[in-house]
Structure formats: structure tokens, C-alpha cells
N, C-alpha and C positions, 0 to 999 in steps of 0.2 A: 218184747216183740216190737216195743214201740223203738226201742234201740235198732235192733235189725232194719226196721223200717226207714228209720232216719238215715243209716249207713248205706243203702240201696240208692234212697235220694241223692245224698251228699256224691256218691259214686256217678249215679246217672248224671247229675248237674256237670260233675269235672268232666266225664266222657263227653257231654254235650261241648263245652267250653273248648276241650281239646279238638274236637272234630269241626268245632267254627272257625278257630284259629287256624287249623290247617287247610279248610276250604274258602278262608277268607283271601288268601294272597296265591293260589293256584298257578297264575299264569306265572308272576315272579319266581317261584321256585323251578318250572319248568324251563323257563328261559334261561335261568343262570344254571343250570343244567347243562342245556343243549351247550351253550356257549362256552361253558368248562370243557364240556367233550371235545367240540370243535377245537380248543387250542390247544387241547393235547395231540391233534393230528399235525406231525411236524409240516405237512405241505400248506394246510390252513394256516396256520401261524407264520410260515415264511412268506406264502404270499401277502398277509396282514403287515408284515415289516418290510415287504419290498414295494408296497402300494403307494407311500407318500414319495419314493425315488421314481418311480413310475411316472406318477402324474406332474412332478418337477421336470423330469426328463421330457416329458410328449410336450408341458408348455414352452421351455425354454428351447428347445432342441428338435423335436419333430413337428412340431407346427411352425416354427420358422423356416425349417427347411421346406416343409410343401408349399408353403406360402411362396417360397422364392421360384420353386420348380412352376407354380402356376404363373406369378408374372412373368416369368422368362419367356412363358407360352402365350405373351398377350401384350399390346402395345402400350400398355399401361403408363401413365406419368402423372406428376403429382397433381391431386384433384382432380384426376380423370381415369376412370377402372379399365379403359380401352378396350379394346376389342380382341378374341381369339384368333395370333396368326400361328399356330402350330411353331414350326421351327424358321419361322421369317427371321427372328431375332438372332439367332445363331448363326444362320446364312450370313445377315449382315456385318456382323462383328469378324466373320470370318475372311470376310474380303475388305475389313478395315486395316491399313498397315500398320496403324498403332498398335491393335491388339495384338497382331503378330510379333510386332516387336517389343512389346510386353512378356507375352508368350515367352520369348527367345530370354529376355532379361531375368524372369522368374528361374528358367533352369541354369541360366549360367551362376546367377544370385545362390541359389538353394544350393549348387554342386559345389563352388569354390568355398563357401562360407562352411559347409559341412564340412570339407575336407581339412578347412583351417582349423576349425573348433576341434577336430577329430587330434589334430598333430598336436597342438598347443596343449590342449586337456590332457592328453595322454603323457606329455612330456610333463606337465604341470603336478601331474598325478604321480607320476615316478618321483619326481624331485621331493614331494611331499610325503612321501611313503617313507623317508628316511628319516633316521632320529637325527635332530640337531635343536640347539638351543632356540625357545619362542618357536616352537612346531603351533603350538594350539592358535598363537594369536594369529599365526600367518595364515593358516586353516580357517580363520574365522575372518580376518580382512579379503580373503578372496572370494568370499560371497558377495562384496559390496556392488560389484557391477551387476549381478543378477536380482538384487536386494532394491536397489535405489530404482525408482519408478520409471521406467521406460522414457515417456518424455520429457521426466529433468535431465536425465543423464544424457539425451540426443539433444535438448538443446545447450548443454556444456561442449559435445562436440562440434556442434554447429558453430560456437563461437570460435572454437579450437580453428576450425575449417575456413573461418572468414578471410576474405582477400584483403581488408585492410588491417584488421586488428588481430590476424592469426597468431597463435604463439607458435605454428608450425613453421610457418614462414619467417618470423623473427630469429627464430633458433636455427633454422638451416641457412638463414642468408649471414648470422654472424659466425656460424660455422665455414662459413665459405662455400657452401654446397650450391648455392643457387645465386644468380644474380637479378633476377625479376619475380615478383609475385607469382606464386601458382595459385591458379583458380581452382581449389579442390572441389567446389560444388558447383562449379560456371561453366568447367569444361567437360563434355559429357562423359568421355572415357574416364575422367579423375573422378567425375562424380559418381560411377558407378563401382568403382574401385572403393572410393571413400566410404559409399555405403555398406559395403560388404566389409570392409575393415572394422568397422563400428561393430556390425553385425557379430563377427566374428570376436570382438573384445566382449560382447556382451553374453554370448552364450558359451563362452568358455569355460567361466565356472560350474555350468551345469555338468559339463563334460568331465571336468576334474574332479568335483568332488564323488561322480557316479562311478568314474574310473577307479579311484582312490579307493571307495567301500569294496569294489570286486579287489583289489590288488589285497586288501587285508584279508581276504580269505585262501590265498595262495599260500600253500605251506613253505615256510623258508627251510624247511630242511630238502626240499626238491631242488633249490637255488644253490645249498652248500655241497650237497653231492654231486652237482653239476661241476661245481667250481674246483672241486678235488680231481674231478676228472679231466679238467683243463678247458673247460669252456670259456669262453670270454662273456664278458658282460653283453655283448649284443646277441651272442649264441642263446645266450640264456635268457634272454628277451623274447626271440623269436621262436624257440624250442619250448620254452615252460611258460613262460608269463603270456605272451600272445594268446595260445590257443586255448587256457583256461580263464583268458579275461576276453574270448571273441563273445560268447553269448551274451555278458552283460554290454560290450561294446554295440552289438548289434540294435539290442532293446533301446538304449539311449540315442543311438543314429536315427532309429525309425521316429520317435518323439521329436527328435531335432528337426528332420526334413519336414514333419507336417508343421511342425509351428515356423518352420524358416519359410516353406512354399507359401504358407498364407499371411507373411508378414505384411504388416500393414502401418502401425504407429513410428516405426524407426525411419522408413521409406518417407512417410508424409510428413514429416517435421523437418527432416534434414532438407529435403528438396521438392516436395510436393510432387514427384513424376518429373521433374524437369532435369537439367534445362533442354528443352525442345522436346518432353518425352522422353529423355534418353534413360530415366530410371524408373520410368513404371512398372510396376508389378502387376499380376492379377488384380489383388485386393485394392492398389491405389487407383487403377484405370476404372475399376467398377465403381470406385465412390466417385471418381469423377463425373462418370457419364450418369449413375443411378442419381445421384445426390446434389453435385453442383449444378448440372444441365437438366436435373429432372426426370429423364429417361429411365424409368424405375423398369421398365421391362428389359430394356437394352443392358442396363445395370446388371439385373439379376443374371441374366444370360452370360455377362462378362465373368462374375463370380462363380457361376456353376460350371464355366468352362473347363474349371480348373478339377472339378472333382472327379472325371472318369480318368484324367493324369495322375492324380494324386491317387487314387484308388488302385492302379496297377502298380505304382511303386510300392504303395503298402503292401500289396497282395504277394508282389515277387519277394519283398524282404520278409514279411511272415515265413513264406514259404523256406527261403533258407535258412532262417532263424529254427525255423522245425528240424532242417536237415541236420545245421551244426549240433542242437542239442541231442537228437537221434543217434551222431555219429559219436 
């Protein structure tokens, strides 16, 4: 009788301990269970994984953009929040002859540089797609203009364009091609051309590497069959290579236009927008107005003036890319 009673007491004590343990942490068990069930939902998990990216984009892209739009609608200067002037800054810069000249320079700069980078990049990609000794070394060295910091490489070009110590003038003079020094960065026409040349040199590797990757996907049997049918190299390029490479070309051109349209470092180091405002682009003129003179509202308006133009270009190009891919 005593043994049975002791078992009941022991069992009762064990059940009480187990119940006490389960009831001691009900919140923790419930919270963990709910959290685990939430993580099993792909939408919740995807949202949590995207949250850090959304926060970073909001802090470093969305907020500066909204702040820039607000500044462009005010008369803000350095140390003065200014007043709300609606579109007064945009009207003012539209009547500014330097701004109109900078807008024209930006389109000329972007158009010529993009065509030059595309043509030379395609030519270089076709050469590097062939088999020759040292091909890997040549491919790696081709990336140097794109890898070297822009400011550093631009300073080298600035020395090469110097009217007194220019290696270009020295070479051309000793070859008998010129008799007097050429002001590469002091003549308005030559300065814009020189800046475009440096941009082509720097951006060409980006085109070449991307187009080379596209060429690697072209089936060589198509070229062999066309060669057997009597097609020349030029015909094989236009009938086979170019149509297959067109989607990749359009995408790389889109990225290049965006980067070139908003270029700042290269032009600022070479000419600073001179001589006599001859090489000003949207970015350099916005910097001069907003930072050098302290007119933050007008500078923001100049920088945002490129947005609708660039937006239209990007929309048209994306529409064309979709049309090409759909065909």
C-alpha cells in the first residue's frame, strides 16, 4: 500500500515539474513557433531579405533624389534654406546661354563618344575573339584603362595634352605633321574633341569585353556553313554576327549612354568646363553653379534638367531592346 502511494506521489511530482517547465516559457515557445511559420512563407522571407537593400537604396538614392528635387524648387544657397520659388530656377537656367551650350555639348559628347566606343569596341572584340599567342595577356591588359582610377588616368592625359610639355605635340612636330604647338585643351573646338577622345579610350574596354562575351555564344558552325556557301567575312558579320549580337550591344550601349550623359570626373579634371565654358556638360555646370558659387537651388535645377532627357532616351532604347528580343 505504501509502495503504490509513493508511486502516485512521485508521478504527481513529475507531472507537476513537467507542467511547470512548459508553463515557465510559454511566450518563448509561441514566439519561436510563429517566427518559424512566418519564415516558411516565401513572401515574408523574401521581404526580410530585401529589407537591407531597400533601406540602403532609400538612404543613398531615393532621399538624395527627393532632396535634390526639393532644392531645385527653392532659392536655397549655402547656409540659407531659401524660399519656395516653384519652377523659377528652371526658367532662369533655360534663359542662360551657358546652360543651353552645356546641354548641346552633352548631347554631342554622348553621341560621338558612344559611337566611337561601339565601333572600336566591336573591332577589338572581333580581334580578341580569334586565336593567337598571348591572347589571355592581351585580354587582361585591355582592361587597364577601365581599371585605373579615372582621376589618375585623366591627369596622365592632361599632361599629354599640355601645350608646352605635350608628348603629342612633340611627336607630331618631329614627324613633320605640325609646325606650331596645338592647344589641345585651350582651343574650344580642340578641347571638346580631346575630352571625347579620352572618354572613348576609357570606355572602349567595357564595350570590348561585353561584346567579346557575346561573341563567345555565337555558334561557329553558322560561320562555317556561310563560308562554304561563299559568304565573305563582311557578309558573315552583317548576316550572322550582328543580328545575334544586337541584344547585347543594345544593353551595353544603354549603360554607356547613362554613364556618359552624366560624366563629371573626366571633364572636370581635364578642362573644368573651359576654355570659356566650351566643354561644360550638365554635371560640370551643375557643380560650378551649385558648389563653386553656392547657389544650391540653381545647381540642383541644372543637374535635374538632364533627368527628363535621359529618361526619354532610356525609355526609347528599352522599347527597342524589347522589340529586338521579341523578334
